[in-house]
N, C-alpha and C positions, 0 to 999 in steps of 0.2 A: 336822703337825712338831712341836704343842705350841703353845699361850698362853705369851705371853712375859709374867714378872714381876716385880717391884721388889722389894727388901726393901732399908730402910733402914739401913743399918750404920755410920754417922760423924755423932755429934752434937756434935762439939767444940766447932762455930761459933757454938752456939744462945746461949746464953748473952752471949757477947761481942756476937753481933750483936743479941742484945736491949737490950744497957746502949747502944751504939752507934746505934740507932733511937731509944729513948727521950730519951738528950739530944741530940741532933739536932732532934730533934720540939719539945722544950721551946723550944729556941733560938729555932727557925723562929716561936714564938707570940708570942715577946716581941721580935721584931726590928725593931726602927723601921725604919718604912720610907722615913724621911731618907735611910740608907743602901741601901736598896734600887735595884738595876740592872734594867732592864727583860730579859725575858728575850731578845727581838728584838735589844737593843743588843749583848748580851753578844757574839750568836751572831755580830753584825756585824762586832766589833772581830776577832775570831778569824777570822774569813773572809777581813780585807784581811792576814791573816799568808801567806796561798798566794801565789804567782806564777801559780800556775793557776785561778783563782778563775773565769774561764767556763768550766771543763769539770768542777768538779767540787762547786761552793760554793753558798752562794744567791744567788735570783735579786734584781735591786733591790727595792728597798721598792713595795708597791703592787701587785706580784706574786704568783701561786698557786704552788703544786706544780707544777703542771703548767708551769710555765714553767722550773724546775730543769734543767738541763742531765744528761744522761742519760750518767749513766758511760759505759755498752756504746757509745755513739752513737762511731760514727769517720767522724761529720759535723760533728760538735759539735752537734749537735740540740737542743733540749727536748721535753720529750713535746706541747707541742702543736705542735711544728713539725713533728714527724715524719708523715709517711704512713704511717704504720702503727698498729697499734694496741699502744702503747706505755704504762707507767704508770712513775712513781718515787717510792719511799717514802724521805725524808729522816728528817734527824738528830731534829725534833722529834718526826714522828710517833710516829719508834720511840721516844723516850722515854714520849709520849702514851700506845703499849699496854702500857707495862711489861712486854715481851713475857718468856716464859719460854721458849718452843720458839719455832723458825722457825715454825710454822703459826700464830702469833700477829702475828708480823711482818708477813704477808703478808693480815692482816683487810682484806676490804673492795675486795681488788684484783679486780677484773673479770674473769673467765675463769679465775680461777687457785684452785684450792684443794690442801690436802696432806692425804698419809695419811700417821699414824704410830701406829696400831696405839695397844697399851699400851704401845709402851716411843717415848715422848713426846720426848725429844731425837734420835731416828734418824727421821726424815722422810725422803718423797719426794713432788716435787710436781709435781701433773696442771695443764696447761694447756691448756683445751678440748677436755678428755677423752683428752688422750693422755698416760704417763707412763710410767717403768719403759723400764729398759734404754736409755737413752741419748736417748729421744724429746724430753726437756727436756733440755737441757746447762745443768745446774749448775756454776755459775763462780765460784771464792771468792777474788778478787784475781787474775783469767785463769786460775787453775788447774780442769782440770775434774773435779769429782766423781765417780768413777765406780764405786763400791764396790758390789758386789750379792753377795745370798746368799740360796739358792733355800728357799722357807719360804712357810707360807700368807701370802695379802695381800700387802703390798708386794714387790717384787723387789727394789729400787733404794734406799738410802738414803742419805745424807749427813750429815756432822756441823757443826753452828756455833751455838757462843753469838752469842744476839741480842748480851750485852753486848759485843762486840765490833764490831759490825757498826755502822758508820755511817750507808749508804744500803745500797738494795735496787733496782734496775732490772731490767724487766721487759718482754720483746718479744713479742707472742705470735705463731706461725704461723713456716710457713717463709720467712719475709722478713728471719731472721734470718740466716740459714747465710752469712753475712759470719762470725757469729763459730764457727764449726767444724762439723763434719760431724756428718750426724745428728741434729739440731736441727727433725723436721720439728714439732713442738709447739712448738717457741717455748727464749727462753734467761732464764735468771732469774740476774743476776747480784750476787753478794753484796760489798760494797763495804768494808772493816774500816776503822778509825780509823786519822788520823797524825795526828805530834808538832802540827802548825800548827794541829789540830784543837782543838786540846786550851789550847795556851799564847797567851798574850796576847801583846801586841805589845811589854810593854816586858820580858819576863819570861826566863829563862834555863832557868828548870828550874819545874816544877808538880808537883802529886799531887792525887789524890782517890782520898776512901773512899767507898763505896755500901754500905748495908745495908738490907733489903729482907724482910717477912714477909707470906708467904701465908697466909692462915686455911684454903684446903680444902686437905688435905693439910700443914698446917701447916710450909709451907715457907719454908728460908731462902736467901738469895742473899747473901754477901759479893763486893767486889768491892773491886781495891787499880789504880788508875794511876797514873802517874810520866813523865813525858817530860822533855825536855833537849835544850837548843838550843847544840851544841856551836861553832857560827860561825853565820852568817847564813844557810849553805850546806848545813850538815848540822846535822840532829837527830835522834831517837833516840824509842820509845815502848814503853814495857812495859805490859800488862796482864793482871793473874791474874782469876779469877771461881770460886767455889765454889760449887755448888750441892747444897740437903740437901732432899729431899721424902719425906712418906709418901707413901700412895695414897690418893688422891682419894677423895670423893662425890660418887656421881651426884644429879640432880635428885630424884630417890626417898632420897636419904638411904645410901643402900646404898655402902658401901665397892666400890671395884671393885681387885679383888686385882690385883698387877703393873703397879703405874701410879705406886709410886713411884722415887725414882732420886736416886744422889746420884755429881756429875761436875767433874769440875776440866777447866779449860780455861784457855789463855793465847793471849797473842800480844805478839809483839817486832816490830817493824818501823825500818826506819832509813832516812834518805829524803838523797837527794846532790845536790846540784846543780851539777857540773860546770861548767856554763856559765850564762848569763841563760837561755839559752833552750832546755837541757837539764836532764833529771830522772831519775835511777837510784833506785828502791825496791826494798829487800831485805828479805823479811818471812817469819815462822812464825807458823804459826797451829796449835793442838794441843789436843787433850782427852785425858784419863783415864776411864774411866767402867770401873764395873764394877755386876753385879749377878744375881740368881738368876732362872732359866727354870726356870718351870713348866709342867706337863699337868695335866691335871683337877685344880689346886689342887696337886699336890706338888711341890716343887723335885726338878728335873732334872738343873742341870747348872749350875754356875758360871761364869760369864761373864764375860770380861774384857775391854775392847776398848781402843786406841791407835789416835789417829789424828792425822796430821804432816803438813801441809803444808808447802812450799818454794818461794818465790816470788823473781823478778827481776823486775825491767822498768823501761823504758829508753827513754825518749821524747826528742828533740827537734823542737823548732820552729822556723824561724825566718822571721820575717816579713819580712824582706828576701829570702828566697828561698822564691816562693809554690808551689814545686815541693816545698818540704819539710817533710812531717809524720810522721816517720818513729817507728813505735815496735815495739818487739822484745819478747814476753815469754816465759820460760821457768820451765818449775814441777814439782815432783814431789810428787806426793800419795800417802802411804802409808796405807794402815787395815790392822790386822791385829785378828782376834777368834779369840779363845781359847774353847771350850768345855771345859772339865772336868767328868763326869760325877760326879754327890754320891750315886749309888746304882746297886746292878745296874739295870741295863735289859731287859725282852725288847725284842728287834729282829729284823730280817732281814737276812740277808745280802744287800748288797746286787748280789754277782754268781751265788747260786744262788737266792736267793730262801727257803732255808729257814730256818727261827726259829735266833737264837742268845742270847746273853747278854752285854750288852756291860758288864764289869765296872767298878763303882765305880774312879774316876781313871783314866778313859779319856779322852784328848786328841780333839780335833777341831780346827783349823787351819783360816782362811780369811786369806789374807795377798793383797792385792791394793794393785799398786803402779801409777801412773798417772804420764808422762811424758808434759810437751807444750813444744811450740812457737809460737809465731804470730808474723807478722810482715806489718806491713802500712805503708805508706805511702799519704796522699793528697796530691796533684797540685792546686792552682788556679790557672784561669786562665781567658782569655775568647777567643772567635772570633765575628765579625761581631755581638756585642754579647750572644751567649749567654754564660752565667757557667756554669764545667764544674769540678765537684769525682770528680774521677780518686782512685776507692781501689782500690788493690789487694794484693793480698797470697798468703799460704799458710799453712796450719796443720799439724800433727801432732799425731797424738794417740798412744801405744800401753798397751795395758793388761796387762800380765804378772802372771796370775789364778797362786794355788799351794795346792791345799789337800789336808789332808791327814788321814789319822788311823785309829783300828781299825775293819775292818771292821765295819758296822752303823752305825757315825757318821756326825752328818748332812752332813760336809765331801765326800763321795762325792756327794752330789747337784748341789754346785755343782762342775764341773769346772776342771780346770786347763786352762791354753791361754794365748795371748800373740794379741792383736787388735793388729793397727795401720790404724790411719783416718788418711788424709792428704785437702788439697785447694787448689787454687788460686781465685783468682776474679780478677774484675775487675768495676768496678762504677762508671758515671758518672752523676751527678746535674749533671742539665742545667738552669739556669733562666733563662726569661724573661720580664720583666713580672709578669704574671696565672698564666704555665703554667711547671710544673716538670715533668721527665721525670726516670726511677732508670730506668737499663737494666743488669742484669747479669746475668752467666754465671759459673757454679763450675762447677770438675772437681772429683770425688771416687771418691777409689779403697779400697778396705780389702783386709787379708789376714789372713786366722783359722786357726789351727793348733794341734794337737798333734802327741802323738806318732804319729797316723795319720791324719792329716786336713791338710789345705793347701788352702785353700779363697780363692778374691779376686773381686774385682770394680770395675766403674766404669761412671760415668756422668756426662752434664753436666745440669744443673739453670739455668732460665733464671729473669728475675727481670725485671717490665715494669712499670713504678707512671705514675702518667698522675694529677697532680694541677691544678687549677684554680682560681682564685678571681677572678672574674668582676665581684666588686662594687666601686664605690669610694665610694658614696655611706655616711656616716658610721656606721651603725646595720651595715651590713654587709658594710665595707671588711674586718673580722677572720673572713669566711666560708671557707672552704675546700673544696672536694670533690675526693676521689681515689679511686681502681680501680687493684686491684694483682693479679695475675696471678703466683703465684711458686710455684719448686719445687723439693720437700727430699729429698734420699736417705738413708736409714738402715743401715748394715749388719747381720746377724743380731748377735747378741752370743756369745759363749761359752756362755752357758748354755745361751740357746735351739738352738742349735744342736750340741751334743753333750752336753748331760746324758744319763746312761744308768743302769742299777742298777735298783734294785725298792725300791717303794716302803718307809718305815725304821719305821713302827711303825704298833700297831692293825690294818691291814690289807696284804695286800700284794700290788702289782703292777708291771707293769714300765714305766719311762721307757726312752722311744724317741728316740735322737738322730736330726737328722734332716741330714743335712750337704747337701742339695738346697734347702735352703731360700733363698729368694731375697729380695734387700732388700725396702725398704719404697721407695715411692715416692711423699710427700705432695705433693699438686698443688691449691691453695689460691687461690680466687677471693671478694676482699675488696673491698666497698665504704664509705667511709667520710666521715663528716666531722667537722670540726675548727673551732672557732668559737673567738675573743677578742675583747672587747672591754673597753674600761677606761673609769672615768668615769661610770657608768653612773647610779648614785643619790646617790653624792657623791663629791667629790674624791677621786683617788687608790683610790679601789674598782677590784676588779678580775672580770670572767666568763671562766672558761676550760669547754671544753665538749670533748667527743672522744666519736663514737658510729660502730659499724661493725658489719655483716653480714657473714658468711664461711659459705663452704661449702669444707669441703675434703673430700676423694677422696684416701684412702690407699689408692694401688694395692699388692697383694698384701701386704694387713695380717697382720700375726704374731699368733698367739695359740694359749694350749692346749687340744689338744683330747683329747676321750676315745675310745677305739678297741674296736671290740670284736673279739674273735678269729672269731666266726662271720661276719662281714662280707666277702667274698672280697677279696682285694685290701688289706685293712689293713696287714697285716704284722707286726700284735698275733698272737704266741705264746699258745700254752697253756701253762701253768705251775700253780705253788703260789699260792694266793690267790686273791682274786676275779676274774674273768675279763675283765678289762678292761687298756686300755694308755695312759696318755699321754705325749702327742706334740707340741712344738711345730710348727703348718702354717703356709701361704699360706692366706689368704683371699683372695678375686678383691678386695674391698676394703673397708674402713672407710669408712660415711656419716658424716660431722659438719656439722653446719651452727649456728649461732646468733646472737645481738646482745648485743652488750658495748657500755654505757655507763658514762660518768665525767666528774661535772662538778665544780666550786669555784666558790662564789662566795667574796670575799674583800673583809674593809672593816677601817675602824681598832674597831671593835666588835667582830668575830669574822670566824668565815666558817661556812659552809655547804655539805657534799657529799654526794654525791648518786651512787652506782653501781649498776649491774644486768650479768645478765648470762643468759643462756638459752641453754643448750646442749642440744642431741640429736642424737642419734647409733645406729647399727646397723653389724654388721657382713653383710657379703653372701657368701653359699659360691659357688663355683665353679658350682653347680647353682641359682645365684640365693633358695638361701633367705636368710631375711632373719633377725636374731637382735640381743635388745638389748643395746648394748656396754657389759659392766660396769662401765665405767671412764668414766662419765659422771657430773660431780659433781651436785650440787644447783644447781636456779637459784636465783639471789640475789640481793635487792634490798638497800642497806643506806643510809642516810642517818646522816650526822654533823651533830653541830652545835657551835661552842666558841664562847662568850664571852673577852671580856678585859677586866678589870678593874685597878685600881688602876696605871695606867703600863702597862700590858700584865707588871705581876707576877703576878697571878694569872689563869689560865685554868680556866676550868670548863666540861662539855659533856656529852654521851651520844651515845650511838650506838645504831641499831635494826638489825637485820636478819634478813629475813624468808629462808627455805632453802624450798622446794620440792623435793618429792622427784622424783627420779628416773625416768622409764618403766622397769618390768620390775625396780627395786630392792628385793630381800626385805625387809632390813630398813630403808630407809630411809622417815622421816615427815615432814611438813610442821611447821617449827618457825620460831618467832621467837625471836632475844636482843635485851636489852636490856642494853646497857654504859651505865658513869658513871665522868667521868675528872675531877679536878684538878689543878693543876700552879702551885705556889707557889715563886716565885723570892723567897725571904725576903730576901737578902744577895746581893753579886756574888759569895761562896763558899759559901751555902748554899741549897740547893734540894728541897721536898718535895714528893714526891708519890705521888698516894693512884687506887687505880683498884678499881671494883665489875664485873665479869664477870657474866654471866648471873642481873643482879637478882632474876629473878621465878622462880628455880630449875628448871628448865627440864629433863626428861630426853628426851635427843636421843642418836643417834648417829650418827657420820660414815657417810654413804649409801659410799665408798669402803672403808668396812671391809666390808666386806657379803662379800668373798672367802675373808676369816676365816671362823676355823670356830666363834666364838660371838663375837656383837655386842658390841663394847666401849664403853660409852655416857660421853661426854664428862661434863668437873666440872658439879657443880651450881656454887651461887650463889660468889664467890669474890672474896674483901676483899683488896685489895694495899695496903701503905705502906711508902715507900720515903723515903730521905733519901739526899742525896749533900752531903758536905761536901769543899772545893777549896781548896788552898794554893799558894802558888808566891812567887816573888821573882828 
C-alpha cells in the first residue's frame, strides 16, 4: 500500500536546544567533584520517597537488575525469583540507552524484537516469533494498546515516547495469561514516571530540562519535566517532549527516505494516597505526530496522528489482613489517524475492482478506541506448613474500530467493527521449603461483530509450573530449576475476520473475509533455571542468571494466504486484475522453539551483562506442509560491560551484539553491532550523557521488515550527546 516516508517540517527547537546543550556541557566539564553526588546515591534518595518501594524501585545495594521487582508481577516477584522467562529494564538502563524509539528501549532483552519499518516511532513488538493482532499484549500504565491499520509490514502498532518511561517489564510466553486475553506470545508493560521518582525527600517542587542532539539525521530532542508535592499524600508530575529528526543515513552513507519525523508527546500523572495502605494513580499519556506518506518516492498522503491514553489505577494492601491485596485498573486508549491525499491517485474501487481516481484532498480515517478494566486480588495464607499466594481476578477489553473515507481510500481495508474479550482466572502459588508449585486456570471469551456478522467463542486455559531448589551448599543454594506447561487463547481480530474489497493500488485482486476463523491456542512447554549468588569474588558483588528452553505449538495459527480462482473450493472469484485472492486462514499449527539466556554480574567497579536468544519456527498446514514463519526474528547474542569511576559519578562502557539471519528470510543477513556509552553525574543537578551506536557503520536491515515491499536499512553510525539540568526546592 506504499512505503511510509517522513518529511521534517519544524525546526524551531534546534537553535535553543543547541545553546542549552553547549552551556550545560561547559558546566559539566568545569564542575568541581567536591559537589558531585553519586548517581546511585541520588537514585536511592528518590527511591526512599515511595511508600511502595518493594513494588517498583531499586533493589538493595549489592543486588543486580534481575533483583528488581517486576511491575507487572501479581505476586511481588523479582525477575530472578520468577519461574518464567521475565526481564526488567530500569531507569538507569533507559538513560544509558538514550532511546529515541521503543525499539531501542528493548535492546538486548532476550527473545524480544521490534518492527518499525520506516516509521520509527510507531512500533510492533515481537516475542518468540509472535506479533501483531494482540499476540503480544502491549500495556502502558495498565492500558492495552490495540491500534491496527492494514498495510505492508507490521499490522499492529503503539505509540510511547521513551522519555516518558521509567521501566519496562517483559514476560515471555502464555504464562502471562493473568495479564489479559490473547497474550500467547507474552506481555510488555511500560510504566511511566511518577513524581516520587523525581522529587528529593526535602523538596516540595522540582523541574528539569533536557537537550539532546543526534548526529545521524541531525535530530534534536527537548524535554521538560515538573513535579509538585501538594502534601505528603498527594503529588503531581508533568512532562512534555518534542523530537525533530531528518532522514538518517545507513551504513553505506545513503539517505533512507521516509525516516525523518517530528513528534510531540506528553505525560500528566497524579498520585493520591487516601490511607497508609492505599494508592490511587490518575494518568494521561499522549502524542501528536505528522508526516508525509510516499509511494515510489512521491508524497501521496499527508498523515496526522493523535494518540491518547487515560488510566486510573487503585490498589489497597493491608499487612494486618493477609487476604487483602486488591488492584483495580481502568483505562481508555484512543488513536486517530487521518490520511489526506496530496495529489490525484489512480486506484481501484474496493467493491467493483474497476479503476477510479482518488481526488486530491480525499480523506481516509482510522479511529480505534480501546476500553479496559482489570481487577485482581491476592490472598496469602498457610495450610499445613505450605504457604499460599492465591490470586484471582477478571478483565475485559473492548475495541471499537471506525474507519471511513472515499472509495479507493486506504481505510476500506481496515474494517470497522467491535470486539470484546474478557476473562477470569484463579492461580495459586504454593511454597514449601525447596518446592514451589504454581497452578492456574483462566477462562476466556470473545465476541466480534459488524453490521452483518456476530461471532463468539470461549475456552479454558490451564497453567502448571513446578520449581525446585534442591541444594543447600553455599555455592549451589541459589540454584533453582523449573518446568512449565501453559496454554493461552487468542481470538481473531476484526481485520483478520472481516477484511474485504480489492487491493487499492498497482494491481487489483480481492481480499476475502473469513468469519469462520478459529481462535488460536498457544501451548507452551518450558524448562528453565535461575541462579543467584552473592559475595563471589569480593564482598558485595552479585551474580544472577536465567536460562530457558521453550517449545510453543500454536494450534489453528492464523496467517494470510494467497488463493487461486483455478483451485477447486478456494472461494476465490474471477474478476478484474490478477487472478489471485488474499484471505486470512487457519493453519494446523505454528511450531516455535528456542533458547534464551540472561545474566548479569555486578560489583563495586562496574557490571557485566550477557544475553542470548535463538528462535526457530515454521507453520504446518492441515495437509502437513511446512513453511518458514516470516515473523521469526534474528538470533542474538549481546554482551555489555560498564565501568564506574569517580565514586560512581562516571560510568563508561560498551555493547556488542551479534545478529544471526533467520532461516528462509529474504532480506536478512548476519551482522554485528558495537555501541559505546558514557554518563557523568557532574553535580546533584547536572548530568551529561554520551552514546555512539553502530560504531563501525554496519549496513543492515531488520529481518522482520522482510514482508515490506522494499528493505528498510537501519541507521549507520549515530553519535548522541545530552545534558539534563535539574532544580528544585
